[in-house]
Every structure is written in C-alpha cells, then in structure tokens.
N, C-alpha and C positions, 0 to 999 in steps of 0.2 A: 504493500500500500504506500509506504514511504517513497520507494523508488519510482512508483508510478506518478506520485505527486511531483517529485523532483524533475521528472521528464517533461512536465508541462511548461509552457512558456509563461512569461511574466504576466501577460494579460489574463490568462486563465487562472493563474495562482491568485492574483489580486481579486478577481471576480469571485473565486471560492472563499477567500478571506472575508470579503464584504458580505457574501451570502450567509456565511456562518454567523457573523456578528449580527446581521439584521434578523435572521431567523431566531437566534438565541434571545435577542432582546424582545422580539415579539412574543415568543413562547413564554418568557418570564413574565411579561406584562399580562398576557392572556391568562396564564395559570393563576397569577396573583389576583387578577380582577375576578376571575370566575370563582376562586376559592373564597374570596372576601364576600362576593355577592351571595354565594351559597350559604355561608354562615349567617350573613345579615338577614336574608330572606327566611331562613329556617327559624331564626330567633323571632322575627316579626310574626311569622305564621304561628309559632308556638304561643306567643302572647295572644294573638287573635283567637286561636282555638281555645286557649284557656278561658278567655272571656265568654266564648260561646258555651263551653261546657259548664262553666260556673252558672251561667244564666239558665241553661236547661236544668241543671241540678236543682237550682232554687225553684224553678217552675214545677218540677216533679214533686219536690217536697211539699210545696204549697198545694199541689193537686191532691196528694195523699192526705194532707192534713184536713182538706175540705171534707173528704169522706170519713175521716175520723170524727169530725164535728157533726157529720150527717147522722151518725149513730147515737149522738148524745141524747136525743129524745127517748130512744129505747133504753139507754143505760139509766136514765133518771126516772123512767116510768114506774109508778107504783104497781101497775099490773104486772110488769116484768118481775119485780121483786117478789110479789105474791106468788107468781108462777114458779119461781125458783124455790119458794118455801113449801109449796104443796107437794104431797107425795104422789097424788093421782089426779086425773082429769075427769073424774066420774060425775061430779056435781055440775049443775047447770051454771052455777057461778063460775066454776072453772072453765066451762065452755065459753062463757062470755069473755073472760079474760083472754082466752086463746084467740077468739075471733078479733078482739080489739088489737092484740099484739100483731096478729098477722096482717090486719088492715094497715097498721102503722108501717110494717115492713113493705107492703105493696105500695104505700104512698111514697116511701123513700125511693123505691125502684122506679116508680113512675116519673119522679122528678129527675132521677139520675139513671138513665138507661145503661150506662157503662157498668152498673152493679149487676152482676150475674146472679148472685144468691146471697141471702142473709140467713144466718143461723143463730138460734138461741138454744143453748144446751145446758141442762142442769146436771149436777153431779150424781143425781139419782137415776139418770138415764132418760129423762123426759127431754123433748126437743121440739122446736117449731122452726119450719123453713118457709121462706117466702114463696118458693116454687117447690111443688111436690117432686121428690126425686123419682127417677125411673128405677124401678126394682127396689130391692132392699137397701136401705141406707145404713152403712156401718157406723152408727152414731157413737157406739161405745169406743171403737178404735180411734175414730176421728177426735172424740173428746179427749181421750188419753194422750194422743199425740199433741194436741193443742195445749193441754194442761201442762205438759212437760216443757213446751217451748215458751209459753206465755209467762211473763214475770208476775209475781204476786203483789207488786206495789201499785198495780193499776195501770202501768204503762202499756202502750199498745205494741203488739207484735205484728210485723209485716214480713211476709216471706212468700216466695213463689212455690207453687206445687202443681202437680198434675192431677186434674179432675176430669174423669171421663175422656182420657187420652188428650186432653187439652190443657195448656198452661193457664193457670189463673194466679192472681195475686191475692193472697188471703191476709186480711187485717183482723186481728183478734185481740180481745181484752177480757180479763177476768172481772166479774161483777159480783156484788154481794146481795143477799136477800133483804127482806124487810125486818127480820127479827135479829140479825147478827151482823157483825162487821167482817166476818170471815167470808172469803169468796165462796159462792154457792153455785156458780155456773160461768159460762163463757158466751160472749156474743161475738160473732165473726161475720165478715163480709168478703165475698169473692168478687174481685174486679177483673174486667177484661183488659189484658195488657195492651191490646191494639189501640185503646182509647188514650194511652199515654202520649201518643203523637200529637194530640190536640194542643198540648202545652207548648210544643215547639214548632207548630205547623207553619209559622211565619218565617222561620229561619231557612235561608236558601243555602244549600250545600253545593260544593263543587261536584262535577260529574264523577260518579262511582264512589262518592263519599257517603258515609252512613253513621247513624247513631246506634249504639246498642247499650243495654243495661245488663250488667253482670252481677250476680249475687255473691254471697260470701264464699260459697263452695265452687264457684266458677261456672254455675249454670246461667244460661242466657235467659234473662227475664223478658227482654224485648229485643227484637231484631226486625228490620223492615222485610226481611225474607222469612216467611212463616216456617220454612223447613228447619231454621236454626232455633226456633222457639222451644225452650225447655232443654236443649242440648247443652253440653259443656264445651267451653273453649279449650284449645289444646294446652298442654301442660306448660309450655314455655311462656305463653301469654298469661296463664293463670299465675305463674310464679312472679312475673313482672308486675301484675296487678296487685299481688299480695304484699309486695315489699314496701310500698309507699302509699300514702293517701292521695297524693297528687304527683303526677310524673308524665313523661312522654318517652316513647321508645319506638324502635323499628322491629317488625316481625313479618312473617309470611302469612298471607291470607288469600286463599284460592290461587296459590302459586304466583302470588304477586307481592312485591315488597311494599308494605303499608306502614305509614306513620300513624301511631296511636297516641292520643292524649286523653287522660282520664282524671276524674276527680271523685272523691268518695263523699257520699251524703252522710252528714252527721245525724240525720233523722232516720234513715233506713239502713245505712251501712252499705248500700249498693255502690257499685262502680259505674258511673256514667262515662261511657267511652265514645270518643269521636274518632273515626278511622278515615284517613285520607291517603289514597294511593300516592306513592313517592313520585310517580310520573306527573300526577296532577299537582302535587305540592311544588315541584321544581319546574313547572311549566314557565314561570317568569324567568327562571335561570336559563332555560333552554333558549328563550328569546335573546338573553344576554350573550349566551354562547354563540348563537347564530350571528348576532351582530358583530361580536368580536372576531369570529372567523372570517366573515365577509370583509370587515374593515381591515383585518390583518392581511388578507389576500390582496386587497387593493394596495395597501401600504407596501407589501413585498414587491408587487409588480412595479409600482412607482419607484421604490428605492433601488431595485435592480436596474431599472431603466436609467436613472440618473447615475448610479454607480458605474454602469457600463460606459456612460458618456465621460465621467470624470476619469475613469481608469484609462480610457483611450487617450485623453488629453495628457496623461502622464506617460503612457507607453509610447505614443507616437514619436516624440523627440528622441527617446532612447533608441527606437528602431532606426531613426535617421542616423544617429551616431553609429549604430552597429553597421549600417550599410556603408557609410563613409569610411569606417575603420577597415572594412574589407577592401575598399578601393585603395586606401593608404597602404594596406598590406601588399597589394599588387604594384605599388610604386606610384600611384596617382594621388598626389597631395590635394585631396578634395576637402573643402570646408563644408560643415553641416549647416543647413539653413537655421538661422537663429530665430526661435519663437519669440513672440511679443510677451512682455511681462517682466517681472523682476523677482521671480520665485527661484527655488532651488534648481528646477529643471532648466530654466533659462540660464542660470549661472553655470550649470554643468555644461551646457552646449557652448557657452561663451568660453569657458576655461578649456574645453576640448579644442575649440578652434585656435585659441592661443597656443595650446600645446602643439597642435599640428604646425602652426606657423613657426614656432620656436624650433621644433624638430627639423622642419625643412631648412631653416636657417642654419642650424647646427650641422646638419648633414652637408649642406653646401660649404660651410666653413671647413668641416673635416675633409671634404673632397679637395678643396683648394689647399688646405694644409698638407694633405698627402702629396699633392703635386709639388708643393714647395719642398716637402721633405725629400721627395725623389730627386729634386734638382740639387739640393745641397744640405744634407743632414748636419754636417759639421758646422756650416755657416750658421744654421739655425740655433745650434747649441751655443756657439760663441755669442750670438746676438742675445740669447736669453740670459747668459751669464753677465754680459755687459749691461743688460737692462737692470738686473738685480743690483749690480755694483753702482750704477748711476742712481738707482732709487735709494740705496743705502747712503751714498754720498749726499744726495739731496736732503735726506732726513737729517744728516749731521749738519748740513749747511744751514738748517733752520736755527740752530743755536750756536753756530761757529762763525760769526762775522769776523773774518780775518783782519780786515782793514783797521778794526778798532785797537788791535794789539799795539801797533806802533804809536798811536795817539796816546794810549795809556802810559807808555814809557815816558813820553814827553811831559805829561801831566805830573807823573811821579817825580821827575827831576825838578820841575818847577816848584812842587810842594816842598821838597827837601830844602831848596834854596830859600824859600819863604818860612821855613821851620813850621809848616802846617803838618803836624804829625798824623792827625786823623785822616787828612786827605791822602797823605803818603801811604798810610796803612791800608786805606780802602783801595787806592790805585794799585798798590803792590799786590793786594789779594785778588783784585780783579784781573791784573796782568797774569798772575799765576793761573787763574782760572782759564783765561784765553790761551795761555801757553800750553796748558794741559789739554784743552780741547783741540788745539791744532796738531797735536801729535797724530801721526798717521797710523793709528792703532784702532782695531775694532774691539778688542777685549783688553782689560787691564786688571791689575790686582785690586783686591778689596781695600787694602791699605792706601793705595793711590787715590781711589775714589773717595775714601773717607777724608783724606787731606783736601781734596777738592771741595767737599762739603764744608769743611771747617773754614776755608777761604771764603766760601759763599756766606757763611754765617757772620764772618767779620764785617762784611758789607752790611748785612741785615741789622746787626746790632747798632752800627752807626746810624742806620736809617731810622730805626725805631727808638734809639737812645735807651735801649734796655738790653740787659744780658739775657740771652736766650739759652736756657739750660739744655744741653744736648747730652743724652745718655747713650753710650755705645755698649751693647751687651753682645759681643762677638768674641769667641775664643781666639786666642793668638794663632792657633794652628789653622784657622780659617782665613786669616788676613792675607795669605798668599794665594787664596783661591781666585779664579778668574771670573769676572762678570763683564757685562757690556759697558763700554766706556760711556760716561755721562748718563748713568742710569739712576744713581742714588740722589744726586743733586736736584734733578727735576722733581723727584718725589718729596724731598725736603722743602723745596720751593712751593710745591702744591700745598703742603701742610701749612706753610707760613701764610700763603695768600688766601686760602679758603678755610683753614681750620680755626684761625684766630681772627676775631673781629673786635678790637685790634689785638696786638700782642700785649699781654699783661705779665705781671710778676709771677703769676701762677702758670703761665704757658710752659709747656714742656714737650720735647720731641725725643723719642726713643728709637734707636736703630738696633734691631736684633738680628742675629744670625743663628740658624740651626740646620742640621742635616738630617734628612730622613731617607735612608737608603742611598741612592745615587743622585738625589736632588738636594740642592742647597736653597733654602728659603731665607731671603732677606726681607725684613719688614720695616717700614717707616710708620710709626704711630704717633698720634698727637692726642692731647686731652682737650681738644677744642669743641666747637659747637656741634660737630657731627652732622648727620643727614637724617631726614625722615625716611620711612620705608619706601614711599613713592619715588622720591628723588634718587634713592640708592638703586632701586630697580631700573629707573630710567637710565642712570649713568652706566650700570652694568650692561644693559642692552645695547647702548650706543657703543660702548667699548668693544663688546663682542662683535658687533656689525661694522666696526671701524668707521663709525659715523662722526667721531669727534674731529674737529678741525682746529687748526692753530688759532683762528680768530674767535674761538668760543672759550668759555670757562673750562678749566681743566684741559685745554687743548694740547699745547706743546708738551706739557709734562707727561701725561698719562699715555696718550696715543703714540707719541714718539718712542717712549721706552718700550711699550708693548710691541710695536711693529719691528723695532730693531732687534728685540730679544727673539722674536719668532723668526726673523730673517737669518739670524746667526745660529740659533740652536734648534729651530723647528717649532711646529705648531703645538707641541706638547708643553711648551714653556710660555711664560708671559707673566702678567700681573693679575691680581685679584683685589677687590675692594671690599672692606668690611667697615661698617659704620653703625653707630647708635646715637640717636639725637641727644644732645647735651652731655654726651660722654666721650665723644671723640671719634676719630677715623683712623683706620690702619690699612695701608696699601702693602700687599705682600707680593714679592717678585720671586719667581721660581727659575733657576738656571741649573744646568747639569753640574755635578760635582765629581771630581776625580781625586782620589787619595794620592798625595805626593809620597814617593818612596823615600 
C-alpha cells in the first residue's frame, strides 16, 4: 500500500491528502452532530413522555376513585348493614331489604355502564349481585379470596382478575354490620378495562405507539390489542418495571426495538407504560441524519472541486520546472515561465531561473577557463600567485604610509633641538612604528610585535594624558613564536578607540597568550563599554562575510588582521570577537604554533 502511494504523482498525492482531511472533518462533525442530536432528542422525548404518563396516571387514579365514591351509598346504607347482620333471607322484611339493595346496585350501573357487576357478600355466605350470574356462582371461594386480599382498615382493594374468561378490574372493600365494628362482609365492583381509555382519549400518540397498564405481578390490565389483555409481559420487561417506580428503558416488543417509559400509581400500585417504537422516536434524528448526509455530500463535492483547482495551481509551476530541468539536462538552458504572485511557488520558479542563469554563466566561465588553462597553465598559476602577493601588499599599504617615515625623523630632530621631550618621545615611537612596518616581512616574532604595541601606547598616553595600564600574560617561551606582522597593534588600537569612551584611570588592556595543541591563541581584552548582543552578532556576521571596510568603524583593525592571517596561514585561522555590554570586549587571534627545538 505504501509503495503504491509513493508511485503516485504529486497531484494525486495532494488530492488524496485533501480528500482524507475533508472526509475526516466531515465525518467528525457529522458523528458529533448526530450523537448530540440523538441525546438531546431522547432527553426531550423522555421528558415529554413522562408528562404524558404522569397525566394519564393521574386520570386513571381519578377515574378509579370516582367508582370508589360511587359505592359509598351502598357502604353507608342501613339496609346493607342489616343485610350483613341477618343470618337468613326468609322474612318479608329481609326480602324488602334485598330488593332495595339490588335496586341501588342497578341504579349505580345505570349511571355508570362501565361497571360490569356489583357484589355484596357477607361472611355467613349470603350475597347479592347486581346481575344474576350464569350457572352456579362460587360465592364462598370468591369471598375467601377477596377476604385475604382486602385490608381490614377499610381501604379499598383494586386488582385485575379473570371472570368468565374475560379480564375485569375488581374494586373491593370490607364493611361492617349495624351491630358491631368488626367487618361483616365485602362489597366489590367489577369494571370493564376497555373503559379506561376514556380518561386519555384526547391524547394523540405517534404511529405504532400505545399505552398499557401492568399490575404488580406483570399481568397486563389494559392493552389496546385485546389479545394481550390478562397476559403477562415477558420477564425482562417485568424485571425492569419492578426495579423503579419511574424509569425508561429499551426492550423488544413484537420483534421491534421499543422505548418504554412508565410511572407507578400511588393509588393502585399499577405501572402505566407508554411504548414508542425506536424508529418513531428517532424519526426527527433521521431527518437530521439525512440533512447532514446531503449537506456533507454537497460540501465534499465542492471542497474536492476547489481542492483540485488549488492543487493544480501548485503543481503546474512544479511541472514546468520539471520539464525545463529535463531540457537543461539535455544541454538546453531553458528558463521556466514565471507565474504571477509573490508566494513560495513563484519564489521557487524565480530562484530556479536564477540558478539556471548562474549555472550557464559558471559553465561558460569554466569553459573559457579551461581554454585558458590549455593555453598556459603555468602562466595562470604565476598570475594567481602574483594576485595574492599584490593583494597582501595592498593590505599592508593601508597602514604602511612610507613617505611619513622621513618626515618623522625631521620632526624628531627639530624637537630635540627645541628640548621638547614629549614631542621627541612621540616622534621617536612613531618612527619606530613606521620603521617596523616597513620591514619586508610577513611574519614576525611575538616579542617584536609587543614592542611595536608599546611604541603605539607611548603615543596614546601623550594623546590622552593618562597612563594606560597594559598587562602582558604570555610565557617567555612563546615570545619567539611567529605571528602576522602588524596584527596585535590594530587590535590594541581597536580597544582604545571603541572600548573606552574616553580612556579613564580604570581603563585596562590585557594581552594573553596560550597554546592548545598546535594552535596559538593571542587575545587582546579590555574592560571597556562592550557591545550588546545585537551589535556583536552584526559585527561577527560582517567579519565572517568580509563586509567591513576601512572607512567604517572597526574597519582597518579587524578586517585587515583577519584577511592577512587567512592569506598567510589558511582559512582555519583568523580572529574571533567576544563581548558583554558594560564588561568589556576580547578579540582572540588564532595562528599555527610550532614547538622550537
């Protein structure tokens, strides 16, 4: 895979790079947007469903409480209490009580058709039913079951049960007779579950969404599909419903992923469950996903179109350079067309053209030089040596004005006749300096150069009217070593001119000498004003590039010494500058050292 990619040209590589970056960015944005939208919508839906379920739960509780209140006339009726206290129904009076109670039951059913049956049962086995049962009614078993379930404190029992193969909701309460406060019987009401939907009939649910009511044991009390009435939910749903009173979760229903939200009624203990298919729940997210995909596809197409255009703008000049390079390789010095603009590609083409021109010029020079070399190699060598000699002499001539020497002798004689000792001392020192500089030598001993420095300082002391302390820290065995003539004095002069502004009693110049291997280092240091880092860097750069000139500061001193040292000893030797502001400057000169036998 890697080698396949490396075989592609620059255009296709850049296009792949751009494509990967664009696709990665879009995928990251799309995934982040979709995930955030999913979480937000799910939370919003959860809150919305919670409000619906709470509302339905309250309506169901109120609905059942109404039927609880509907039985109050029977519970408080004296006829009902007397009925519970009697052992038999043989008397006419008992018959009248029976008829009045049953009429009361029928009146309640007439007002509330969702009531399927009303029961009044006493502990001695007597009972009255609003509708006569078909066949034998197991009053004893029914009473015993309700008696176990119904609390003794008078609270109502509400639970679903199967009656004649149909699910009904039974509400039961224990009641007492007229003669005692102990419960003597039970009054119960069977409700049709299908009528529960009236309490939430105005609520509009999404497609394939539904409400269901689940009892304590997982039995379905109500479901819009009758086939589920009375059945039990599967174990996984039952366990999730049992864990909390309010919660939401995902589970399978009819082979479909469904979002369930439920709340537990404090009145009945039932779970009111609202189920919404996940597809329906995330339908808004599907719209977001579709929008993101379409927008992303459009963005990718546009980005790739512009990327291809920009890449071609980059690659085209490079291909022109490649084509012209092949022509240059064949010997045709062709220049590449320079694109408009001032960017890196334009600079590359311009520099390439400069290189081609320079190469053509150099090759032409080499060709001519080769012709000249063929005409006379020896003459060329002599000319080169002569050129170096002339350049060396020209450098010396900058500080060797010969004609002044004779004039200084005349001034010295005149000063002696006039007994001007200071003038005599200065002219004598200056004469010694020029006599020394006129010697036809390229290298001298260190001791001779130091004497030249001392003569120079004699003049400077008279100039500044101050004694300039000069410290020389050089071993005696090094005094016979050879250095470039007129190399130390320019460095001392440089320290005087630029290190001190002006010379004071605290001014000091130190000349040191030390050997490292086969190199002799001579340094001239001062404790003057020094230089800031910017000025030091500028001076080092100009010295390295030989850009210092005699008409500039530091000109004749530093550049002259550096160039003559390199001419005599090679480019590995020369001078270095070290300085720290307000602490002084040190100029170190490196020359070859040979041990004397």
